[in-house]
C-alpha positions in Angstrom: 45.5 104.1 138.7 45.1 103.4 134.8 45.4 106.9 134.3 48.9 106.6 136.3 50.3 103.7 134.5 49.7 105.2 131.3 51.2 108.7 132.2 54.4 106.8 133.6 54.7 105.0 130.3 54.8 107.8 128.1 57.0 109.8 130.6 59.6 106.5 130.6 59.8 107.0 126.6 60.7 111.3 127.0 63.5 110.5 129.1 64.7 107.6 127.2 65.0 109.8 124.5 66.6 113.2 125.9 69.7 113.6 124.5 70.6 116.5 127.1 73.3 115.2 129.8 71.4 116.0 133.5 68.1 116.8 131.9 67.3 113.6 132.6 67.7 113.6 136.2 65.8 116.9 136.6 62.9 116.0 134.4 63.0 112.5 136.1 62.7 114.6 139.5 60.0 116.9 138.3 58.0 113.9 136.9 58.6 111.6 139.5 57.3 114.0 141.9 54.2 114.9 139.9 52.8 110.8 139.6 53.9 110.3 143.2 51.6 113.3 144.5 48.9 112.2 142.0 49.2 108.4 143.2 49.7 109.5 147.2 46.4 111.8 147.1 44.5 108.9 145.4 45.4 106.2 148.0 45.7 109.0 151.2 44.3 112.3 150.6 46.8 115.7 151.3 49.5 113.7 153.6 49.8 110.9 150.8 50.2 113.2 148.0 52.6 115.2 150.1 54.5 111.7 150.9 53.8 110.7 147.1 55.4 113.2 145.7 58.8 113.1 147.7 59.4 109.3 147.1 58.0 109.9 143.3 60.9 113.0 143.1 63.8 110.5 144.7 62.9 107.3 142.8 62.2 110.2 139.5 66.1 110.9 140.0 67.1 107.5 140.4 65.8 107.0 137.4 66.8 110.0 135.4 70.3 109.9 136.7 70.3 106.6 135.1 69.6 107.5 131.8 71.9 110.3 132.2 74.9 108.0 133.0 74.0 105.7 130.2 73.8 108.5 127.6 76.8 110.0 129.1 78.6 106.8 128.1 77.3 106.7 124.9 78.7 110.3 124.2 82.3 109.1 125.2 81.9 105.9 123.2 81.2 107.6 120.2 83.9 110.6 120.8 86.3 107.6 121.0 86.0 106.8 117.9 86.3 109.2 116.3 89.1 110.7 117.7 91.0 107.1 117.7 90.7 106.6 113.8 93.6 105.3 112.2 95.2 107.4 109.7 97.0 105.2 107.2 101.1 106.3 107.1 102.1 106.5 103.7 105.3 103.8 104.1 106.0 103.2 100.6 109.1 104.5 100.4 109.9 101.4 103.5 109.5 99.5 100.6 112.7 101.2 98.4 115.8 99.0 98.9 119.2 100.4 97.0 121.9 97.4 95.8 124.5 96.3 93.3 126.7 99.6 94.2 129.2 99.4 91.0 131.8 101.9 91.2 133.7 103.0 87.8 136.9 104.5 87.1 139.2 105.6 83.8 141.9 103.4 85.0 140.2 100.9 86.6 142.0 101.0 89.7 139.0 101.5 91.8 140.4 104.8 93.3 138.8 108.1 93.2 142.1 110.3 92.2 142.5 113.9 91.3 141.1 114.8 88.1 139.5 111.5 87.4 136.1 111.7 86.3 134.5 108.4 88.2 130.8 107.1 88.3 128.7 105.1 90.8 126.0 103.1 90.0 123.1 101.0 91.7 119.9 99.7 91.2 116.8 100.9 92.9 114.6 98.5 93.3 110.5 98.8 94.6 109.5 95.6 96.3 106.0 96.9 97.6 102.8 96.1 95.3 101.9 99.6 94.6 103.6 102.2 92.4 105.8 105.1 93.7 106.6 108.6 91.9 108.8 111.4 91.6 111.5 110.1 93.8 115.2 111.2 93.7 118.1 109.1 94.8 120.5 111.0 96.9 124.6 110.3 97.3 126.3 112.4 99.5 129.7 112.2 101.3 129.2 111.3 105.1 132.1 113.5 106.4 133.0 116.8 104.1 135.6 116.7 101.5 136.7 119.1 99.2 138.5 117.1 96.9 134.9 115.1 95.3 132.6 116.8 93.5 129.2 114.8 93.1 126.7 115.2 90.4 123.3 116.5 90.8 120.5 113.7 91.1 118.2 113.4 88.6 114.3 112.4 89.5 112.5 109.1 88.4 109.3 109.8 88.0 107.7 106.7 88.0 108.8 103.2 89.3 106.4 100.4 89.2 105.4 97.9 91.8 108.2 95.1 91.7 110.8 96.9 89.4 114.1 98.6 89.5 116.1 100.9 87.6 119.8 101.1 87.4 120.7 104.7 88.8 124.1 105.9 87.9 125.6 109.3 89.2 129.2 111.2 88.3 131.8 111.8 90.9 134.7 113.8 90.2 138.1 114.0 92.1 139.1 117.7 92.5 142.8 119.5 92.6 142.1 119.4 96.4 141.6 115.7 96.7 144.2 113.9 99.3 145.2 110.7 100.1 142.9 108.5 102.1 139.2 107.5 101.9 135.7 108.7 101.4 132.5 107.8 103.2 129.6 108.2 100.9 125.6 107.8 102.2 123.2 107.0 99.6 119.1 106.7 99.8 116.0 108.1 98.4 113.7 110.5 98.7 110.1 111.3 97.8 108.5 114.4 97.2 107.2 114.7 100.7 110.4 114.4 102.4 110.1 110.3 103.4 113.4 108.5 102.9 114.0 105.3 102.2 116.8 103.0 104.1 120.1 104.0 103.3 123.4 102.4 102.3 127.1 103.5 103.1 130.3 102.6 101.8 134.0 103.8 101.3 136.7 104.2 98.5 139.6 105.1 98.9 140.9 108.4 97.7 144.5 109.4 95.9 146.0 113.0 95.1 
């Protein structure tokens, strides 16, 4: 009997270290049946051996199945941990703010006129706690207007945390300009295509 107990302990160690799902159940049945036969034979001869083998197989399958279930649960938890890693999204552009828009023209009437060279100036501020690089302020027309030409944007190579720069871009009235108004949108884009919040404003036009 002592030999059987020692053997059972060794088998339990094997089962708990098993890493293949389903192996614990089959191994439990096989080893349980063998140990049951040994115990039954010692207790009741040939019939005891058969009955012990049957009981041992059932008990072994139950133990092995429990081990398999626990290992499957552990694998699911591990898979969950590996697939739910938090991926940090670059949200630096959320900290870029545009402010202090100023329109200047040659006759100071705050109107874009045909043939007039004007300029729009605004502050680009980084309110975040890290430096942003290679950002480009964009000024565009919300509604296309052939009477207005906007100059090409210039890239800001570096904008430190909690700092700002004043940015200017030329706006010219062409011969196609008509009386009315022009709607503008300004924002900043980085090299990855991320954009800041935009600002919109309207200026009167005159032919």
